[in-house]
N, C-alpha and C positions, 0 to 999 in steps of 0.2 A: 561792711558786709559780716553778717554774724552768723552766716552757714557753716557746718562744718566743713571740712577738706575730706570729701570722702576719698577722692584718689591719692591724699597725703605724698604730692611729688616730694616733699622735703625728705621724706626717708632717701632717697636716691645720691643725695649727697652728704646728709647730716650725719652719717652713719659712720663713714670711714673716707679719710681725705688723701690725697697725695700731695706732691710737690704744688706749691702755690705758684701761680705764673706771673706774681707780680713782687718785686722786692719788699721786705718787709715794710720799712718806712715808706716807700710809695704807695704801697697798699694802704696804711694807717693814713694818711694824707688824703686818700682820694674817699674814705669811709667817710674822714671827718668833712670834706668838702660837700659830700651827699648827703649831710644829715645825721649822721650816725654820731650817737655821742661816745666820747674817748672811752667809757667803759664798755659799750657796747662795740666798739671798734677792737679794743682788745680781746673781749669775749669771742668775738669772731676768729680773730687771730689765734687764741688758743685751740678754739675746735678744729681750724686748719693744721693746727701744727707748726713747728719750726719751719722755715724756708730753707730747707737741707738740700743736699745734691742731688737726690733721690729723683730720678728722671720720670717725667710724665707718662703715665700708660699710653699705648697706641690709640686707646680709644677717644682718648681726650686731646690727643694731637692737633694741631689745627693743620691746614692745607698749607702746602709749599709758601712759605713767604706771607702767612696770615699773620703772624703775631710779631708786633714791632717792640722795642725796649719799653714802650710805653702801654705795649697791649693793644694798641692799634692795629686795625685790621681793612686793607680794601677788599670791597668785594670783586675785584676783577683778580686780586691774587690766589683767591680760595676756588675760583672756576672750575677746575678739575675736580670731579667728583665722582663717585661712584656710579652713580647714577647716568651720568653722560656716555658712559661704556654698556648701559643696558641693564645693568645689576640694580636688583632693589635696594631702595632708599627707605628709610622712615625719617621724615620729619618731625621733631618735636616741637610743640607750641606751650607756652606758658600766657594764660591770660587770667584777669580774677573776675570773669562773669560767674557768678556761683552756678546760676542756671544756666546751661548752653542755649543762648535764644533758639526760637524754632527756626528764623533763617540762616542763623549761623551754623546750627549743626547739620541743618540740610546743605549749607554751603560745602562744610568739609567732606561730608558724604560724596555729593556730588563730584568733589574735584578727584576723590580717589576712586571713583568709578570711571573719570574721566582719563584716569592715569592709574591704571592698574599698579604700575611698577612704582608707585609712591605708597607708602602706609603714613598717615598721620596719628601721631600719638599727642593727645592735648592733655594738660594738667593745668587744672584749675589751682591759684595760688590766692588766698584772701588777700584783699588788697592793702592793708594794713602791712602787710607782710612781703609783700613783693618784691618793693626796694631792698630790704634785707637779703631775700632770698638771690637775688642777682648778684647783689655783693657778694655774698658767700659763694654763690656758684661763680663767680669770676675767680674769685680766690684759689678755689678747689679744682678750676678747669672742667666744669661741669655743669655749662649752660646749656640752654635750650638753643634749636636751629633759630626760631622764631619767639617774639615776644610781640604781646598786645600791651602796649605800655600808654600812661596816661598822659595827654600832650605837655604839661609844664615840668615833667620828668626827662623829657626827650634829651634837651641840651645838656643836662647835667651827665647824663650816663654815656651820651657820643663825646662829649669833653674827657671822659675818664676812660674813653678806650674800651668801653664794653660793648659796643655796638658799630656793625661795619660801616665802612662809608659805601655807599651804592650809588655815588653820583654819576657813574659811566653807565650802569645798566638803567639809570632814570633817563638820564639823558638822551641814550638811544631810545628809548621808550615814547619820549616828547610828548607826553601830556600833562605836564606839570600845571599848565596855564587853565585845564579845566576845574582847579581847586580855589577854595576861596583862600585869601590871603593868610588870615590868622592862624588856620589850621594847618597848611603849607610851612610858612613859617618858622614852626613848631618843630619841623624834622630837618631844619638848618642846624649847622655849628659850623662857622668860619666859612661861610659859604659852600659847604658842602654839603650834600644829602643823605641823611642818615635813618632815612624811612620814608612811608607813604602813608598819610592821613586815612583810618578808616570809616571815621563816623564824627560828627559834632553834635553837641548838646548844649543845653543851658538850663538854668534853673525859672520856674515860675511857681505860682501860688495854686494849689489844689485846694478844693473847699468843697464842704458835703453841702449840696444844695438843700437836701433833704432838712437838714438843723436849720438850714438859715433861711428857709422858708418860714419854717416851725416860729423862729424868732423873730421873723420881718426883718432879716438884715441881708444887706447886698454885700458884696466882694469889695474890701477896701482897694482904694487907691492910691492912698498917701498912707506914710507912716502914721500919722495923727488917727486916721480912719483903722490902721492895723491895731494900734494898741486899745483902740475903743471898742473894734468888734473882736478881739481877742479877748477884752474883758467881759465882754457882753456874751461871747459863747462858752466863757469857763463856768460851768454847773453841772452838778450831778454825774460827780466822777469825770468828767469830760474837760479837756483842756482847749484853751481858744487855739493853741497853736502847737505845730509838733517840727523840728528841725533837729539836724546835726550839728551838735560842737562838741563832739568828739575830738583828742589828741591826735588827731590824723590830717590827712590833706582833705579827707571826707570833709571834716568840720571847718577847715580854713576855707574849702570851696563854698562853703554856706554863708561864711562871715563876710567873706570879701565885698561880695555886693553892697553890705550896708557899708563899708568903709568908701567902698568907692560913690554909693547915693549921698553919702555926707558931703560927697566935695573934697575927699581925701584921697591919699595912696599910701602905698608903704614907705615912700619918703619924707612922709609927712606925719608918722605917728605920734610925733612928739609935740602935735598942735592939736588945734580945738575942735576942728571937726572929726579927727578921729577919736577924740574922749567923746564927742555927741554919739557917733554909731555906736561905740561900745556901750555908753551909757543907755541907749537904747534898749540894747539886747537885755543887758543887765535888768533893766526895768521891767521888762516882760517877764522874766523868772521872779523878780521882786515881788510881782503882781499877781503870781501865780497864775499868769497866763500862759505861761510855757512852764513844763517842768524841769527842775534842774537835774534830772535825769539824761537832759539832753547833753549832757557833758559826756555820756557814755554810750549815746546814742549813734550807732552808724546811721547813713541814709537810709538804708534798709529797715532799721528800726522805729525809724521815724516815720516811713510811710505805713508799717505794720500796725503802729497807735491809730494811724488815720483810718486805715481798713478796718481796725477794730472800734471804729467809732469811738476810741477815746480821746481824740483830737478834732477838732472842727476843721481844722485848715492844717496844712504842710507846705513846708517849703523843699522842693525837689525837681526831679528832670523827667524827660519822657520817657526814661528806659524803665519808669516803674508802669507804664501803661498795662503790659500784659498782665500783671499782678493783680491790678486793680480792675480790668476787664474779667478777670476769672472769681476774685474774693470779694469784691466790694459789692456789699447788698443794698446799694444805696444809690441815689444819683449824684454823682460828682463831676465837677466841672473845673475848669483851669482860669485861670487869671494873669494878668502881668503880676511882677512883683512889684509890691507899692512902692511910690514913689518917695524919695526924699528931698533933699536940694535939687537931684537929678535923677533921671532914670538911668537905670543899670541893671545888667546880668552877667553872667559869667560864663566865658567860653570853657567848654568841658569837651571830652573827647577823648577816643583811643586812636593812637597811631602804631601802624605796623613798623617793627623792625628786626633785624637779622643781628644776632649776635657775631662779636669778631671773632669767636673761638669756632663758629659752625665750620662744618668740613661739607656743607652742602648749599653753600650761598647760592648757586646758581638756583638751585632746585628751590631752593626758599624765596628767593625774588621771583622766579617764574609763576608760584602758587600765589604770590602777592597781586602779583600782576593781572594775573589770573581773575580774582577776585575781584579786582577795580574794574572791569567792563563794565560801561554803564550800566547795560540791560541785566546784567547780573546783578550787579550792586543795586540797582534798583529794586529789584524783587525781592533780596535780604532785607534793604532797609525798610521797606514796606512792611515785610512779617514781622519784624520785631520792632516796628514804628521809632526805629533811630531816626536822625536828621543827617543826610549825606552831606559829606565835603567837600564832594565833588558838584560845581555849578550846573552843570549840565543835566544830572539828575535831580538836584533840587528844583529845577524850573519845571517838573512835572505836576501838572494840577492835583494829583493824589494828595500833598505836602498841604494844600488848601481845602480840601473839600471837608476833613475833620475841622470845626472850629476848636476843639482841644489839640490839636496837633499844629495848628495854623499860630496859636499863642506862641507856643515855643519856636516856630519857624520865625515869625515876626518879633519874637524876643532876641533872635540871632543880631540884629541890629543894632542893639545895644550891648550886646554881650563882649565884654572885654577878656583879651587872652592874660594870662598868666604870664607875661612876657618880661622875666626879671633875669634871666641870665643862669648860668649852670649851679649857681650858687642857691637856686630857688629852694630845694628840699632843705637847706640849712635856715634859710629866711622864713619858709612856711613853718618850721618848727617853733621858732622864736615867737612868731605871730600866734601859733596855738596854745604857747605858755600864758601869754598875754591873755588872750580872752578865756582862758580856762580859769584863771588866778582871778580875773574880775568876777565872774561869773560864780565860782563859788565864794567869793567874799574872802578871799585871801588878801586882796588887794585891791585899792582905788582903780577904776579904768586909767584914769590919767597917769599912775604912776607904773603901772602894767606897762601901758603902752609906751612910755619915756624908757622903761628896762628894755622892751623889744626894741624900739629905735636905735638904741646904743649899739646893739646886737646888728641889727639888719641894714643898718646905711653905709659900712664899710663893705657890704657884701654884695651890695648893688651895681650892676654894671655902670661904668663910666658914661656920663650923657655927652 
C-alpha cells in the first residue's frame, strides 16, 4: 500500500508511552517470534521506555480479569462494558485498506445509524506497518478494539496474547459451519477461536486485451507461455509483466504461488523445485520482461503500472477491480495464474479480531457478528467485489455472472492457505530476504534459498 496515512493513527501512541503491559524479556521474545528483528525489537522497547512500576492510566486499563500474565484475555472476562449500561461507546478499528471500499464504508455508517449509542472510529494503517503498530500498541497498552488482520498473521498474534479469545461468543452464535475451511482455520489457535473471517481472495493474471489483440497474443496458460508472452509484450516502454516482490508479506504473497506451482513448499526450499521457481522469476527480470523495480513495488504499485499501460500483464487480486473499473482506459481481462508443474494460487483475505485489551469486547463482537449476517455481507462483498468466506453467500449466482470475477472464484479451488503456524511472520521474512537477494543479483537462487531454509525449517510446526 503506497498511499500516505492521512489519518496518521500512529501519533496516538508514538508520542507518549505509559507502563508496558508485558515484561521486557517476554516482550522481546514475542517481537522476535512475530518476525521483528533484534534491532527493531530494541527500538520498540526504547520507544516504550523502561518497564517501571508506573501504573497504567485508566483509559488503557483492561476490564476486570482481562489481562493474564501472558497478556491473554478471554472475551467473556471483558463482557461488562460501558455500552451495556446504555452509555455511549466508541469502537476503534484499525485496517490497512488505503481507501475505505464503498461497501465497507457504507457498512460502518449503517451500523452507527442502527446503533446510535455506538461511534466507530476507523484508522487506516499501511499494510507494511500494521504488525509493528500492533506490537507497539500492545507494549504501550494502546490497541484498538477491533483489527482487520491478514489471515496468515492471525495465529501469531493469537499466540502472543494480543487478540481476545472469542470462543464463547462464537460458539453461542453457532454459524461457524457456514465458512470455508481454510479461512475459518486461520482464526483458530489451539482449538480456540480468535476471530471471524471477513473475506477471501486469491491471485490471478490481469492482462491488457487491447495490447494483446494488437500483438496477436493470447493469455498464457503455462510458465513457458508466460515467459514467451511477457517477452513478446515488452516493448516501447511497456513491460510484459508487473508484480510485487517487495520485502513485505505483499511480496511473499505473490512469490509463494510460484513456489507451490513448481511442486515445492517452505519445508523444501533447499530442493531443486524451489530453485526452479525462483530462477523463473529471476529470469523474467534478467530478460527485462519484469522491472527490477518490482523489488520495491507493493501490489498497488504493480496495478498502477498496469493501469498506466506500462505493463501488459499484472499478477494481482480482485480487490483491484474498483480502481481498474474507474481508471483503466482499455479493455482488461483476467485469466488464472499460468501453470507450472501444477496449478496453484494463494488464499488471502482478512479476518476480524478483537484485541485482548479492549474494554468493549461485547460491543466489538456484536459489531462483527452484525457484519456477518448473510444478506448484509452479500451486499458489502458485491459492492467491493471481494470474495466472501461464507459458503452460503458465495453460492449466490452473482459471483459467476462476471467472467472476470468468476476466474477468482474458481481459482479459490486451487488457492492454498499460508498455514505455517504462529512463526509465520518470521518464516515469511526469511523467504522475503531470499527472493530479494536472488532477484537483485546479490546471490544465486539456490544459495539464497538454502540460507532461508536453514532459518525456516526449525520454525515450521511439527508434522
